[in-house]
C-alpha positions as CSV (number, residue, x, y, z in Angstrom):
1,M,0.0,0.0,0.0
2,S,1.5,3.3,-1.1
3,E,2.1,6.3,1.1
4,E,-0.1,8.4,-1.2
5,Q,-3.2,6.5,0.0
6,H,-2.7,7.5,3.5
7,G,-1.3,11.1,3.4
8,S,1.9,12.4,3.3
9,E,4.6,14.8,5.2
10,E,3.0,17.7,2.9
11,N,-0.7,17.3,3.8
12,G,0.2,16.7,7.6
13,G,0.3,13.1,7.8
14,I,2.3,11.4,10.8
15,R,4.2,8.1,11.0
16,I,2.3,5.5,11.6
17,N,4.3,4.2,14.7
18,K,4.0,7.6,16.0
19,F,0.1,7.5,15.5
20,L,0.0,4.4,17.3
21,A,2.1,5.8,20.4
22,S,-0.6,8.5,20.6
23,C,-3.0,5.9,21.0
24,G,-1.6,4.3,23.9
25,I,0.8,1.6,22.6
26,D,3.5,1.7,24.9
27,S,6.3,3.2,22.2
28,R,7.2,3.6,18.9
29,R,9.1,0.4,18.9
30,V,6.5,-1.6,20.3
31,A,4.1,0.0,17.4
32,D,7.1,-1.1,14.8
33,R,6.7,-4.8,16.3
34,L,3.2,-4.9,15.8
35,I,3.5,-3.8,12.5
36,G,6.0,-6.4,11.5
37,E,3.7,-9.0,13.2
38,G,1.0,-8.0,10.8
39,R,-1.4,-6.9,13.4
40,V,-1.9,-3.5,12.1
41,E,-4.7,-2.5,9.6
42,V,-5.1,1.0,7.8
43,N,-8.5,1.5,5.9
44,G,-8.9,-2.3,5.9
45,K,-5.6,-3.8,4.9
46,V,-2.8,-5.0,6.6
47,I,0.4,-3.0,6.4
48,D,4.0,-3.8,6.7
49,T,5.8,-0.5,6.4
50,P,6.7,1.4,9.6
51,G,7.5,4.5,7.8
52,M,4.1,4.9,6.3
53,R,2.1,8.1,7.4
54,V,-1.6,8.5,8.4
55,T,-3.9,11.5,8.7
56,E,-7.1,11.8,10.9
57,K,-9.1,10.5,7.6
58,D,-7.6,7.1,8.1
59,F,-9.0,4.0,9.9
60,V,-6.4,2.4,11.9
61,K,-7.0,-0.8,13.9
62,V,-4.4,-3.1,16.1
63,D,-5.9,-6.6,16.5
64,G,-9.2,-5.5,15.2
65,R,-9.6,-2.6,17.8
66,H,-9.9,0.9,16.1
67,M,-7.5,3.1,17.4
68,T,-7.8,6.7,18.2
69,P,-5.4,9.7,19.8
70,M,-5.7,9.6,23.5
71,E,-6.0,13.1,25.1
72,E,-2.9,14.9,25.6
73,V,-1.9,15.0,29.2
74,V,1.2,16.3,30.9
75,V,2.1,14.9,34.5
76,L,4.9,16.1,37.0
77,L,6.4,13.1,38.8
78,N,8.7,13.4,41.8
79,K,11.2,10.5,40.9
80,P,12.6,8.6,44.1
81,R,16.0,6.7,44.0
82,G,16.1,3.5,42.8
83,Y,13.6,4.0,39.9
84,V,14.6,4.1,36.2
85,C,13.2,5.7,33.4
86,S,12.5,2.5,31.5
87,R,9.7,0.1,30.6
88,E,11.8,-2.4,32.4
89,A,13.3,-2.4,36.1
90,Q,16.8,-3.9,34.7
91,G,17.4,-5.0,38.2
92,A,16.0,-1.6,40.0
93,I,13.5,-1.2,42.5
94,G,11.2,-0.4,39.8
95,T,10.2,1.8,36.8
96,V,8.6,5.2,36.8
97,Y,5.6,3.7,35.3
98,D,5.4,1.6,38.2
99,L,4.5,5.0,40.1
100,L,1.9,5.9,37.7
101,P,-1.8,4.5,37.6
102,P,-2.4,2.2,34.7
103,R,-4.4,4.8,32.4
104,L,-1.2,7.1,32.5
105,R,1.6,4.3,31.4
106,H,1.4,5.2,27.8
107,L,3.1,8.5,28.6
108,N,6.9,9.1,27.6
109,Y,9.2,10.7,30.0
110,V,11.0,13.7,29.3
111,G,14.7,14.1,30.3
112,R,16.2,10.7,31.8
113,L,17.2,10.7,35.2
114,D,19.2,7.7,36.1
115,A,18.2,5.2,38.6
116,D,20.5,6.9,41.6
117,S,19.3,10.4,40.9
118,E,16.0,12.0,42.1
119,G,13.5,14.7,41.5
120,L,11.3,16.1,38.8
121,L,10.3,14.4,35.7
122,I,7.8,15.5,33.2
123,M,5.8,12.6,31.4
124,T,3.6,13.6,28.5
125,N,2.2,12.4,25.5
126,K,2.8,15.9,23.7
127,G,5.3,15.7,21.0
128,E,6.2,19.0,20.7
129,L,6.5,19.5,24.3
130,T,8.9,16.8,24.5
131,Q,11.1,18.1,21.7
132,I,11.2,21.4,23.0
133,L,12.2,20.4,26.7
134,S,14.5,17.7,25.8
135,H,16.4,19.5,23.1
136,P,19.6,22.0,23.9
137,T,18.3,24.4,21.2
138,G,15.2,24.9,23.5
139,G,17.4,26.5,26.1
140,I,15.2,25.3,28.9
141,E,17.3,25.2,32.4
142,K,17.1,22.3,34.6
143,E,18.7,23.0,38.3
144,Y,20.2,20.4,40.1
145,W,21.3,20.1,43.9
146,V,24.5,18.0,44.2
147,T,26.0,16.5,47.2
148,V,29.6,15.0,46.4
149,D,31.7,12.8,48.6
150,Q,34.3,15.4,49.8
151,N,35.2,18.8,50.3
152,F,35.8,20.9,46.9
153,D,37.3,24.1,45.9
154,N,35.3,26.8,44.2
155,S,37.9,26.1,41.3
156,V,35.7,23.1,40.6
157,L,32.7,25.2,39.9
158,M,34.5,27.7,37.7
159,Q,35.9,24.9,35.6
160,F,32.0,23.9,35.1
161,L,31.2,27.1,33.8
162,R,34.5,27.1,31.3
163,G,33.5,23.5,30.3
164,V,34.8,20.0,30.9
165,R,35.2,17.2,28.5
166,I,33.1,14.1,29.2
167,P,32.6,11.0,27.0
168,E,29.4,12.5,25.7
169,G,31.1,15.9,24.5
170,N,32.2,19.0,25.7
171,A,29.7,19.6,28.9
172,R,29.3,23.0,30.5
173,A,27.1,24.5,33.3
174,K,25.1,27.8,32.7
175,Y,25.1,28.5,36.3
176,V,26.7,27.6,39.4
177,C,26.2,28.0,43.1
178,R,28.1,27.1,46.5
179,A,25.7,25.5,48.9
180,S,28.3,24.2,51.5
181,A,31.7,22.3,51.6
182,R,30.2,19.6,49.6
183,R,27.3,20.5,48.1
184,A,26.5,22.7,45.1
185,C,23.8,24.0,42.8
186,I,24.4,23.4,39.0
187,V,22.0,24.8,36.3
188,L,22.0,23.1,32.9
189,E,20.7,23.8,29.5
190,Q,22.6,20.8,27.8
191,G,20.9,17.4,28.5
192,L,23.9,15.1,27.9
193,K,23.8,11.5,29.3
194,R,24.6,11.6,33.0
195,Q,26.1,15.1,32.6
196,V,26.3,16.5,36.1
197,R,27.8,12.9,37.5
198,Q,30.3,12.9,34.8
199,M,31.5,16.4,35.1
200,F,32.2,16.0,38.8
201,Q,33.9,12.7,38.0
202,C,36.0,14.5,35.6
203,L,37.3,16.3,38.5
204,G,38.1,13.7,41.0
205,L,34.7,13.8,42.7
206,R,32.0,11.3,43.2
207,V,28.3,12.4,43.2
208,R,26.4,11.1,46.4
209,K,23.0,12.5,46.0
210,L,21.6,14.2,43.0
211,V,18.2,16.0,42.7
212,R,16.7,17.9,39.9
213,V,14.6,20.5,41.4
214,R,13.3,22.9,38.8
215,I,12.6,22.7,35.1
216,G,12.5,26.2,33.2
217,S,10.3,28.1,35.8
218,L,8.8,25.0,37.2
219,W,9.4,23.6,41.0
220,G,8.0,20.7,42.7
221,G,6.5,22.5,45.4
222,D,5.2,20.0,48.0
223,L,5.3,17.0,45.8
224,E,6.5,14.0,47.9
225,P,8.7,11.6,46.5
226,G,6.9,9.0,44.2
227,G,4.1,11.5,44.2
228,W,2.7,12.6,40.8
229,K,0.2,15.8,39.7
230,F,-1.2,16.8,36.4
231,L,0.3,20.2,34.8
232,D,-2.4,22.8,33.6
233,D,-1.4,25.3,30.7
234,A,-0.1,27.7,33.2
235,D,2.4,25.2,34.6
236,V,3.4,24.0,31.3
237,A,3.9,27.5,30.3
238,L,6.4,28.0,33.5
239,S,8.4,24.9,32.5
240,L,8.9,26.3,29.1
241,K,10.3,29.7,30.7
242,N,13.4,30.2,32.5
243,P,13.5,32.5,35.4
244,P,15.7,35.6,35.6
245,R,19.2,34.6,37.1
246,Q,19.3,35.0,41.0
247,R,22.2,37.0,42.2
248,K,23.3,34.0,44.1
249,Y,24.2,32.1,40.8
250,L,27.6,32.7,38.9
251,G,27.2,32.6,35.0
252,A,30.1,32.6,32.5
253,S,29.7,36.6,32.2
254,Q,30.6,36.6,35.8
255,L,33.6,34.1,35.4
256,V,34.8,36.6,32.7
257,A,34.8,39.4,35.3
258,G,36.9,37.3,37.6
259,G,39.9,39.2,37.1
260,G,38.5,42.1,39.1
261,A,35.7,44.6,38.9
262,K,37.2,46.2,35.9
263,G,36.5,43.1,34.0
264,E,33.0,44.1,33.6
265,Q,33.1,47.6,33.4
266,G,34.0,47.5,29.6
267,G,30.4,45.9,28.8
268,R,27.6,44.0,30.5
269,G,27.5,40.4,30.2
270,V,24.2,38.4,29.0
271,D,23.5,37.9,32.7
272,S,24.0,41.2,33.9
273,D,21.3,43.7,35.0
274,E,22.0,46.7,33.4
275,D,19.2,48.6,35.7
276,Y,20.5,47.1,39.1
277,V,20.0,49.3,41.9
278,F,22.5,49.2,44.9
279,N,20.9,47.2,47.6
280,P,23.2,46.5,50.6
281,E,21.0,43.3,51.6
282,D,22.3,41.8,48.6
283,Y,25.8,41.4,49.9
284,L,25.2,40.4,53.7
285,G,26.5,36.9,54.5
286,T,29.5,34.8,53.6
287,W,31.4,35.0,50.3
288,Y,34.1,32.4,49.2
289,S,37.0,33.2,46.6
290,T,37.2,30.8,43.7
291,N,40.2,29.0,45.1
292,G,38.5,28.5,48.4
293,R,41.3,30.0,50.5
294,V,39.6,33.4,51.2
295,T,36.4,33.6,53.0
296,I,34.6,37.3,53.6
297,M,31.5,37.4,56.0
298,I,29.9,40.9,55.5
299,S,27.6,41.5,58.7
300,K,26.7,45.0,57.9
301,L,26.9,47.1,54.8
302,T,25.6,50.8,54.3
303,E,26.2,53.6,52.0
304,K,29.0,54.9,54.5
305,S,30.8,51.6,55.8
306,V,31.2,48.1,55.5
307,T,31.8,45.7,58.5
308,F,33.2,42.2,57.6
309,T,35.3,39.4,58.8
310,Y,38.2,38.3,56.6
311,Q,39.8,34.9,56.7
312,Q,42.5,33.4,54.5
313,T,44.1,30.1,55.0
314,N,47.8,28.8,53.9
315,K,50.3,26.1,54.6
316,K,51.2,28.2,57.9
317,G,47.5,28.4,59.3
318,T,44.5,30.7,59.0
319,A,44.4,34.3,59.5
320,T,41.3,36.0,60.4
321,C,40.4,39.5,61.3
322,E,37.1,41.8,61.9
323,A,37.4,45.2,60.2
324,K,35.0,48.2,59.8
325,V,36.1,50.6,57.2
326,K,34.6,53.8,55.6
327,K,34.0,54.0,51.9
328,S,36.7,56.0,50.3
329,V,36.0,55.4,46.6
330,A,33.6,56.9,44.1
331,G,30.8,54.2,43.5
332,N,30.2,51.1,45.3
333,A,33.8,50.3,46.5
334,S,35.3,50.4,50.0
335,R,39.0,50.7,50.5
336,V,40.2,48.3,53.3
337,S,43.3,48.4,55.4
338,F,43.8,45.8,58.1
339,T,46.2,43.6,60.2
340,D,45.2,40.0,60.5
341,S,45.5,37.4,63.5
342,L,48.8,36.3,62.0
343,G,50.0,39.8,62.2
344,N,50.1,40.4,58.4
345,K,49.1,43.8,56.9
346,A,47.0,44.1,53.9
347,T,45.2,46.6,51.7
348,G,42.9,46.7,49.0
349,Y,39.4,47.0,47.5
350,L,36.1,45.6,48.3
351,T,33.7,46.2,45.1
352,F,30.0,45.8,45.2
353,D,28.8,45.6,41.7
354,N,25.3,44.4,40.0
355,G,25.0,42.0,42.8
356,Q,28.4,40.5,42.8
357,L,31.2,41.0,45.3
358,Y,34.7,41.6,43.8
359,V,37.7,41.6,46.2
360,K,41.5,42.9,45.4
361,I,43.6,42.6,48.6
362,K,47.4,42.5,48.4
363,T,49.8,41.7,51.6
364,K,51.3,44.8,52.5
365,T,53.5,43.9,55.2
366,K,54.5,40.0,56.1
367,A,54.7,39.3,59.9
368,E,57.7,37.2,60.7
369,G,57.1,33.2,60.4
370,A,53.3,34.0,59.3
371,G,53.9,32.7,55.8
372,V,53.0,34.6,52.6
373,H,49.2,35.1,52.1
374,P,48.8,35.4,48.4
375,S,47.0,38.2,46.7
376,V,43.5,38.1,46.3
377,D,42.0,39.6,42.9
378,C,38.8,37.7,41.9
379,I,35.0,37.7,41.9
380,M,33.7,35.8,45.2
381,V,31.2,33.4,45.1
382,R,28.2,33.2,47.5
383,G,27.9,31.0,50.2
């Protein structure tokens, strides 16, 4: 039977296996098998061509049962650890389909999570939505909270922004954020196989826990592990739209500015906010240098002064100081001068720009036996 009898790509026809999948057949692969076994009829004739196209005017039957497309639905599942994105358990606790009622087991998952990973998984029979969410050209962010097996330097996160080579290709994070000594937030637009785990593995770290917490602007809310819910049009719209960058997230354009505040004065990056209004509350809290050796905790910041605790570690020990300085430079910069707990005297600048903290501090006088504390000239990462 020729394709001309059943529609074509030009007149809106779709492949018969895709049509059968939309009717509740488990997958296109299963549909191909049914066609090969001679169990599929189109307009009263048995077909044997998986590439045939059909339209809504064609009458399709499987094992004598009339097939009609099922209602398009979108479901959000909070996948627990131990379940696989597959039709077969393959030695795991179970599959994601075991967590859904039988009437929803025809849905396809969008963006696989491996058995050891947890978090948000969209399942749907809407092909266009699947394509947008899963293909990198869609540019939809996925946010992951990651815990690894040991402490790591902030240089690891900086390398993720630059990119690392994994078996699937060049993997890069869109944003990163430090959560604690062993935890981080990674935002991706790519969807390479086991990307987050392999990125950490390339730098000698093993992921202990990985949770996908956001897709686009869609969060799971109070959805319990193993739970699911239908998504309405408003929810789907959220999944297709990325939120504005939060100031705690560091992106590639901030990395370029890592040489100091001057790096961004020549032109704003794509992740910057040209309309940003200086707000002291954006800077309160703990900040880390990219090499992990310097910590600055800002406890008070006004238009006239800044109060902070400075800590730097080297082989000789950890130097700390508490300082309160008056702003003496035009703009949002504070000139600092202090003596740390090891006796080193230092001077430099703290620059507050667009929600980011830039630090340039140089040891002016080294205390005897204290060891040399290297100069700091970098962007700080929010703790």
